[in-house]
N, C-alpha and C positions, 0 to 999 in steps of 0.2 A: 880513673881506676881501670884495672884490667877486668876481665870477665864482664864486659858490657852486655847487658840484656835489656830487651824492651820491657819496660815496667808494665805495659798494658797486659802482658801475658800472665801476670800474677793471679788474675781471677780464675785461672784454670788449674791452680796448684793447690793440692790438699796438704794437710800437715804431714802425712806420711811421705808425700812426694818430696818434701824439703830435704829428706835424708839423702836424696840423690845428688845434691849439690854441695860444693865446698862452702865453708862458713862465710867467706868473703862474698861469694855470689848470693847467698841467702840474704846477707845484710844489705847488699846493694839493692836487691829487688824490693826488700821491705822498706828501706829508708826512702827510696825515690817514689814510693807509692803511698806512704802512710798518711800524708795530708789529705788525700782524696776521700777515703772513707771516714776519717775521724773528725772532719770539720764540715760545718754547714757553709753555704755560699757566703754568708756574712762573716766567716772566720770564727764563729763560736764553736765550742767543742761539743761533739755529738757522741763520739767514742773517745777513749783515751788508750791508744795503742802503743805509742812511742813518742819520745821527745823529738826525734829527728824530723817529724812532720810539722813541727811548730816553730813559729818565729819568736823573736825576743819579746814582743808585746804580749803574745799569748802566754809565754812562760811567766812574765811579770804579772799577768792577770790571775794566774793560778796562785802565785805567791800572795798577791793582794787578797784574794778570796780566803786563803788559809789564815791570814792575819785577822780576819773578822771573827774567827772562832776562838780568839784569846780575849780575856777581859783586861782591864787596865793593870792588873797584877800579874799578867802573863799566864793566867790559869785558863784551861780549856773550858768552854761553855757549850751547852746544848742548844741546838736550834732545829726545830722540826721541819726542815726544808724538804725532807723525804717522807713526810707524814702520808700514810696511805699507799706508799710504794713498797714493792716487794723486791728485795735484793737476794740473789742466790750466789753463794760462794762456791765456785766449782774448782776445786784444787785437785788436779790430776797428778800432782806430785806433792810430797809433804812440805809444809812450811808453817810451823806453829806461830812464829813471830809475825809474819806477814798476814796470815789469815786472822790472827787474833786482833791485830791493830785495825784491819779492815772491819771486822765485826764490831769493835768498839766504835769506830767512826760511823758505821751504819746506824747503830743504835742511838748514838748521840744526835743523829739527824732525824730520828723518829721512824726509821724504816722497819718493815717486817723483814726479818732476817732468817734465811734458810741456809744451813751448811749441808751441802749434798755430799754424802759419803760415797765417794767414787769407788772405793774398794768393794762396796756392796751394790754398786749401780749396775744397770743393764749393760753398760759398755763392757763390763767384765764377763757378761754372759753372751757376748757376741754381737750385741746391738751396735750399729754404727754411731759414731760421734754425732753425725748429722741428725739421726733419728732421736737420739737422746736429747739433743738441744731443742728439737721441735716439740718433744713431749714436755720439756720443762717450760718452754714458751707458752704452751697451751695452759699451763697452770698460772697464768696471768703474771709472769715475771716482768719486771721493768728494767732490771739491771743484772747482768752477769759479771761477776768478778772472777777472772779466769787465770789460773796458773797451770802451765803445761810444759812438758819436757821438749816439745817440738817447737823450734823457732818458727814463728809465723802463725801459730795456732789462733791467737786472739784476732789477728788480721783476717784469717780465713773465716772465723765465726762472724765477724762484722760485715764482711763482703759477700759471703756465699750462703750463710745459713740463717742468721737472725739479725738482719740489718736494722730492724725496728726495735731492738732491745739494745740499750746502752751497754757496750762492752768495755770493761776496764781490764787492762793487762796487768796482772799481778806477777808477771815474770814468764818469759817464754824462751825455753832452751838457753842457748848462749847469746841470744840476740839482745834482749833489753829487759830492764826492770825499771820502768819509767817512774813509778811512784817513789821508789827508793831514790832515784836520781833527783826528783823534785823535793823530797824531804831533806836531802843533803843541801840543795840550793836554798831552801827555806832556813836551814840551820846556819849556813854561811851568811845569808842576808841578815839574820837576827843577831849573830854573834861576832862576825868579823868587824874589825874597826875601820876597814876601808871598803870602798865599793868594788864590785866584781872587776871592773876595768883595771883596777890598780893591784890586783892580787896575783901572787905566784902560788900555784897549787901543785903539790906532789902526791901522786897516786902510787902506792907501793904494794906489790903482791902479785897474785895470779891474774895478770891482765888478760891472758889468752882465753881463759875459760870463764871470765867474769862478765855477766850481763850488767852488773852494777857499774863496772868501769866504763862500759860502752855508753850507758845512759848518762853517767856523770860527765864524761868527756864531751858528749854532745851538748848537754845543758850548759856546761861551763863555757864552751865556745860560743853558743848562741847568746849567752848573757854578757859576753864581751871579755872574758878572761883571755889574756894574750900569752901568758906564761904557764902552760900546763906541762908538767914533768911526769914521766913514768919511770919506775925502777923495778926491775925483777930479774931473776935468772933468765938467760936467753931462752931456755926451754919453756918459760912461762910468758913469753912475749909473742904476740901474733907477728907473722912475717909482714914486713913492710908497714909496721905501725906508724912510722914517721910520716907517712902520707896523710894521716889523720890530723896533722898539725900539732903534734906533741913533740916534746924534746925527750929523747931516750937517754937514760943514765944507767951505767953499769955499777957505778960506785954510789952506795946509799948516802954516804956523808956529803958528797957533792950535790946529790939530788935535793936534799932537804935544807941545804945552806941558804939562809935568808928567805925561806918560804913563809907564807902566811897561813897555809893550811897543809896538814899532812893527813892524807887519807890512807888508812890501812885496808887491805882486802883479806877475806878469809881464804886460807889454804885448805882445800878439801883433803881429808885424811888419806884418800886413795892416791893422792899425788906423792905423799911422803913415802920414801923407800922405793919409788919407781924410777925409771930413767929420767923423769922430768925433775925430780927433786931427791937428792941423795938422802938427807935426813933432816929432822926438825931442828936439831941443834946447829947444823950447818946453815940452815936457812936463817935462824935467829941471829947467828953470828954476823952474817953479811947483810941481812935485810930486816931484822927486827926493829921495831920502833922503841928505842931505849931512851932513858933520860939523857944520855950523852948526845944522842942524835937530835932529840928535841931541842937541846940547848944550842944546836947549830942554826936552828930556825930563828925567826924573829921572836923577840921576847913575848909578844902577845899572840903567837901562832896558835891556831886551833888544832887539836888532834881528834880525828874522826875515825869511825869504823862502823860498817853496816851490821855487824853481828851475824851470827854468834862468834865471839872472839876465841881464839886459841891463845890463852895467856902463856907467855914464855916461848911462843913460837912466832907469832906475828907482832906481839906487843907485850911490853913489860907491864906487870900489874900496877907498878907505881905510876906508870904513865896513864894507863886506862882509868885509874882512880884519881889521877892528879888534877891539879887546878886548871890545866889547859885542855883537859878532856871535855868534849861536848857530846859524848857517846849516849848518855842517858837523855840528853836534850833531843838528840836525833830521834829517839823512840817516841818521845812526846810530840815532836814536830811531825812525825809520821802519821799520827792520828789526824792532826789538823790538815795536812796535805791530802790525805785520803778523803776527809770530809769535803774538802774543796773540789776535788776531782769528781767525786760522786755527785755532788750538787750541781756542778757546772755541766756534766755530761747529761744528767737527767733534764736539766733546763734546755739544753741544746737538742736533745732527742724530742722533747715535747714541741719545740719550735719547728723542727723538721717535719714531724707528723702533721702539725697544724698547717704548714705550708703545702703539704701534699694533698690536702683535702679540697 
């Protein structure tokens, strides 16, 4: 890649400093250093900051752990693996869906759950993020689930501020959304008729601004998917995306032909009517997931979307609600994956603290 930077310097960078760098530089710095803070020396998870720092066996371990939270009928079960632990959900940007599924997962594990109202927190009164986190740590927190608009915020917290609290990245800037990536992998694992190594996956939509796309691409590659296709208007594709090992298509019909999985991405409303995207109708005409396009994929192809969906823009209602859609299963699987990540991170954090004594 271009923009080569010594990853050891990341420890001196604060979330606000990341704004000084272009997105590719940010992602390279983060991805090359993520494994260091989030793993113990034995490879167990201590924080969950990004998929890029994990190998195939570690991703498979997360999927296997998530599977233990389903009963023989495929229903989620409760297991008090976080009994006595306190989890604080720190959402510095809004996300009802992600925060709610994290809260459900935490309560199913028996944790004490606190949702910190950032809009009324001391950071809005001028207190630094560092001081806010230290005060929350003093309240005997065990896990922080963090969503932040700054790429690298969760990494910064794990390395610079509260390393002895398990940090779970609930989405950071344009960089990553690792639990969404893993719930998508769990969904494919449970629903696809072929193993990862034999799949063709098409990702359609705003790749450029999507942390979900980045996490999905990384996870798919790590799990052995050899045919990853992306399709979007050129204005919504990162420059040089081909170097990430994906096949770029301008024609949607060609992209989805013979695919096993079609993943739609959300188009943010502020993009519509801008120089990036002329209109919603024009986007749907060329890139919408329609019944006709799904018919070009394999007969047993899965249709996925991270939500919330813009029906009639990104996807037809008949497809979203159709037999090949696994969108609601993604939501359910999101709870299991978040239970798995929370449990594994707490276990790894305890092992780390015990080894340091």
